[in-house]
N, C-alpha and C positions, 0 to 999 in steps of 0.2 A: 507495499501498498506505502502510495506515498502522503510526503509531509503534509502537505495541504490540503490533500483527502482526507487523512486522518484528522489532520486542526478540522478543516467545517464537518466530519460525522461527529466529532468532538462535541462544538461548539451548536451545532442542531440537537443533541440531545440536553448538552443542559438551559438551552433556551425552551424545549419543553419540558421539562422539568420542573424551569420557573413559571413555566406558565400554567401546569400540572398546580401546586402549589401556592400561586394566583390566585388560582381558581377557587382551590378551598378556604383561602384565607376568606374570601369573596361569599363562600358558601357559613364561613364559618360566624362572620359577621353578619349575618341576614338571619336580623328576629323572625326567630316562627312562633314565635307563643303572642298567642292572641292574650287581649286582657279578660280580665272570670269577675264580672258585672252577679250579685247576688242584691234582689231586690226586696228592701227589708218593707216596703207603705207605699201602698199598698197591699192586705194582704194575699192569701187567695181567697176567689169568689167572695170577695167583699164587695156587697151591694153601694152602689150608687142611685143618682140619679142623671136626665142626661144636662142638668141643669150646675152640678158643683162643680166644684174645684177639688180635681188629686192632688194631694201630699206626694207627690215618687222620693223615694229614699233608700237610697240604692249606696250596697259601698263599692270599690272595683276597686283593683286591686293589677298591675303588671308590671315584669318585667322591662320594662318605657313609662315614659310618660306620656299619658291618657294627653290627647289632645283635643278632643271633640266628643261630644256626647246625642247620641240620638233618645229626644220621644216619642215615640207612635202608638197611632192604634191600629189594631189587627184583627182584624171576623175570625172565626173559630180555625179556618183555615193558613191563618197565618197571611195574609193577604194585605196590602193594607191599603187604610181607605182614607188617604192623603188628610187625612189628622195625624201633626210632625213638628218638633219646631227644634228645632239644633243649638246649644249650646260650644262655645268654645272655652276647654282648660288646660290647665297644664300641672302637671304631676300626679302622683304616684305615691300610698295607695287616693286615693279619692273619698269622700264619706259628702256623698253628694245629691242635695236637698234643694226642691223646686218646686212650687206648684204650678199642674197642668190641668188647663181651663177648656174645657169641654164645652164650643163656640158651635158645634152640629148642629144646628136645629130639625137637619133628618133624620140623625140618630136614629133607629127600631128600638123597640126593647131588645133585650135579649141575650147572650154570652160574647164575650170580646174578648180581645189579647192585650196584655199593656205591655211594648216591648222596653228596655231601657239595651241601648247600644253603646257602645262605645269605641275608639277609634287610635292609639299609637303613631298614625302614620303610614302603618306599616298591616297592621291587624285588626279586625274588626270580632269584638266579641259581644255577645247581647247573653241578656236574664230577662224572662217571660214570667209575665203573671196573668190568668183569668178571676177577669172582673162582670156582675153583671151589670147594667145601667137599662132602666128602667125611665122609659122614654115620657119629657112633660109638653104636654099639649099648649103649642108656642101662640099667644095671642098679640094683640097692638089692646093695653092698658089706656095709651090715649096719644095723642099727636100735641107735638109742643115746636112757638115759633118766640124767636128774639128779635127785636123789633129797636130800630136804637136811633135818636140822632145823637148831634155832637153831646149835648151835657148830661143824657138818659138814655134809659135802656126799657124797652118793657117783655112780657114775659107773655105773651098765652098757650092756653090750654084747651084742647079737645076731642075731650069722646067719643068725636067723629070728628070726620075732616073737615065738618061745614058747619060744625059749632065753636066757635070760639070766643070763651069769658078769660079775661088780663083777669090775671091773677098781681102783678103788682107790677110799678113802676120806680124805678133804682136811679139814685142820680151816679151815673156813671160816666164817661165818656169808652164807651164800649170797645172792647182791640180784640175779644175774643169766647165764645162758648162754647158750651160740650156739655152732652150729658151722657150720665152710664148708668143707662134704666136699668142696669140688676140692681143697680143698689140705689135707686131713685134720685143718684148726685146730678146736681144744673153750675156749673163751673159758671161766673160771669168775671171775664178779668179787663179792668181797667188802661186805662191809656195815659193822661195826663192826668184825668182824673181821679181819682177812687183806687182801690185794692183791689188782689183777688178773691169772690165768695163763696163757697161754695154749700147750695139751696137742698133743704129735702124737700122736693116737691110735692111731700101731699097738703104738708103745712108749712112748707117754709119757712120750714127752721135753721135756722144758720151753723152746715154741721165744720166749717174750719174757712177759716180766713187770713189770709197771706197776705202783709201788707205791700201797699208799692209804692212807691216814695219821683214822680213822680214832675212836674218843673217846672218852669222857663219855657212853655210849649215840648219841652220835650216825655215825652212819653217811656214812661216804667216796662211796664207789663207791650210782649207785640204782639197776645196772641193765648189763642188756651186751640190743645184737642183733647179726645177720648181714643184711645186703642180699645174696642171691644176683646179682638188678640191673645190683648196685653193685661186689661185691665190695669190699664196704663193713662192719667192727665200727665199731657206734657205741657209744661208753663213755657216760654218764651221772653226773656224777658233782658230790659238792656244792656248789660256785666261787658259783655254778653252771655250769657248764657243760658243752658236751657235743666229747667229744675220738672223732674218727674219723681212725679206724685203716685204711691198705691189707687189702688176701689175709691178708698173711705177722704184721699182727693190729704193723706199726710206725703208729705214730701221723705221718701227712702234715697235719693242719689243727685246727679245734678252731672250736665255732661259743661263744665270749658270751651265756651266751643271756637274757632275761626276769632283772632285779633280783627281788628279796626273791622271785624265784617257784625251786622244787626241781624239778628235771624227774621226772617219771614212767613216761611209755613213751617208743618212740619209732618212726617207722615211715618207713619209705624207696619215694618216684616219680621215676624219671627224676635226673631234677637239683635235686631236690625235696626237703628233711627238714621234718617233721611232727614237734613234737616236746610231746607234753603237757606244760604246769607247771601247779604249787599252788602256791600262795599260802601262804607260810611266817605268817602274822598272819592269813590268814581262808580259807574254806570257797570262796574265786575259784579258779575252774580256767584258763586260759588258752591254745590249740593256737599256735606257733611252727609261721611256714612260714620254712623256711631253705634259703639257698643251698650248693651245696658245699664251696663256699668258708667258708664260716658267716657270711656276711650274712644281718641277717634284711630278709627280707619282707615282712612281713605279723604280726599277731596278729589269732584269737578267741576273742570269753569262747565255754566250753561248761558246760552247764549240766551234763552231769554228765563221769564218766570217757569219757575215746574207749577202743573196745573193737579198731578197721578202720579202718583209708584204704587206696583204692584204686582205681586210675585210670582214669574215667569218659571222656575224651575229651582232649584234647591241655587243655585249658581248663579242663575238669571233673575232681573229682573225689568217689571217694563217702567216706560218713565217718558212720562207722555210734560208736551212742555210749548209752550208760544215762544216759539226760536225766531231764530233772523227774519227766515225762507221762511216759515211760516208757522201751521199748527204740526208737530210733526210727533212720534212714535220711537223713542230711542230705545231699545235693548241695552241694560249695563250686563257686563259680564264682573264677577266678582272676584275668578279666579285670576281674569290677565289684568283685568282693572279699562278692559275698552265700552268705548258705547258705541254701538253703531246705529245708523237710521236705518228704519224697518217700516216705517211709514212719515208719507208727510203731504198734509195741503198747501200746495203752494199758495203764497200771496196770503191765506186767510188768517184771522187771527183767534189763536184758542182762547176762551173763553172757561170754558170746565171742563173735564174729567171724569167718567165714575166707575169702577170695574162693579160691572155687574153679575160677572162667573169670571172659569177662566178662563184668560185671553178673552174678554167678553168688551168691549167698551160703549157709555154713553156720552159723547165729545159736543159741546156746545160750541160754536165757530160762527164767525162772522155772514159764513150766509147759511148757517141753519141747525136741524139739531138731527146727528145720525146715529149709527151705531156700527159699531166698527172690532169683528170680528177676524187673530190676530189669523185663524186659520181659513176663513171664510173672505174675507175682504169688507166691504163697506157697503151700508144698510140708509139709502137715503132715510128720513123720518116725517123730517117736519123743517119746512124752507120757508113757511110765512111767522112763525112762534117770532118773536124777539128774542133780540141774544141771551141767552141764560147764565149768567155771572156767579151761579153755585148749580149744581145740581147734585141729589142723591136721591139711595131709592133701599125700595122696602121688595124685599127681600117674597119678606113669604104671601106679599098682593103680587109679584110682580107689578109693580105700577112704584112710577121714576114722578121723581118732583122733582123742580128748576122756579129757582126762584132770577124774578130782576128788578131794579129796586124795592117798590114796595108789594109788589106778585106775587099770590106762590100758584104756581102753575102743577098740576095732577093732569098728565102724561098715559100713556098701557103703550106698550110695548112697539106698539107696529107708529108709535109717531104722534096718536088721537088726542087733543084734552080732551081730557074730561070735563073738569071743572077747572077754576080760575077765580082763588080770594083777593081781597086787595086789602092794602092793611095805612093806617095812616101814619109810620113812618118808615123807613126801609129794612129790609128784611136782614136783620145781617146771620141768621141761623135755622134751621129747622131737620126737626128729629121727629122719626116715630120711636113711642116708648115702649118698646114688646116685654113682655115681663120676664121674659129669659133671653 
């Protein structure tokens, strides 16, 4: 054998050995151990109603840090029902405790499985517990309208949509209103005048007050929203800060917003909070994405006001924007933080948008009222109705409500105006008050 051939052969052998050892090293470093999940609460075969909030407590252990946890409701064959919430975590072991809100009006009585899944970045471990649910009929208790002028807010309740009674007039330059229909708590937030006050709407007793510090024509509170999914009030402040309140209007946490920007609108999806913020020195608009703890996860530059944010999938979000080029729907991918245009009505102003089903929206533009389905395109509903600046949806009866100045419109899903109601002042807020 020639020396060069001998050396070449030996080198090839060494390379093969090194590759083998390298592959073995990679395999040795690969995590193949799944997290272990033990559900302590609820217990097996525990009974609940479909209006209950479930307390979830699970012990989770793993050789790696747990990165995320998902809770979901499954049928008896362990098929998903689309009822799930995700949480970002870090650590192991974990004693995981949270409330899981059942906010699904069409759940039937029966046996279900509750799943808690923990992921460490490579492996997923699951725990299951069987529970029994008893359906509670969902009905409308009443309707609510809040009106405003420069110094006062009026609250009206109606047992029927055409039977309104004034419940009170409050000295406040209203910046926002929100109803938690489960606890029957209505919040009214002032701007320059007044505090953020929360009322129990049966007797209109005050249940909580958060002082406002407006003055010199500068508002302190910029708006108020309520998320039925998260059972949280979101109070926007000048600090800039988003104060997060529980379902009883008790402060639980806060998000420090982007410096030199003021909050304009807030949206909540699962464990994420989206806050539209406007620069105090320029027309720049940013939408910040925050965790429920208040941690800023990312921010996105917007070309115009955001009117609706809704969940598309675990990693994608629908964003409706009154953009520079017209009324548009964007899709935000939280995995790569890219936002791409999915639909555009060129040159039209977007006044309002409201999700009425998964991927289905009602939108009000400068040319009329439309229904847009992500999978099916656009349907013209009504081009004669005046531009509605706010949209609401009664999912129990499939009725659309829209407001324009001091008028409330009741509209069918085919675009037919059923009724119109006129109030003395501009309508700032409308809500359907369900029993659950």
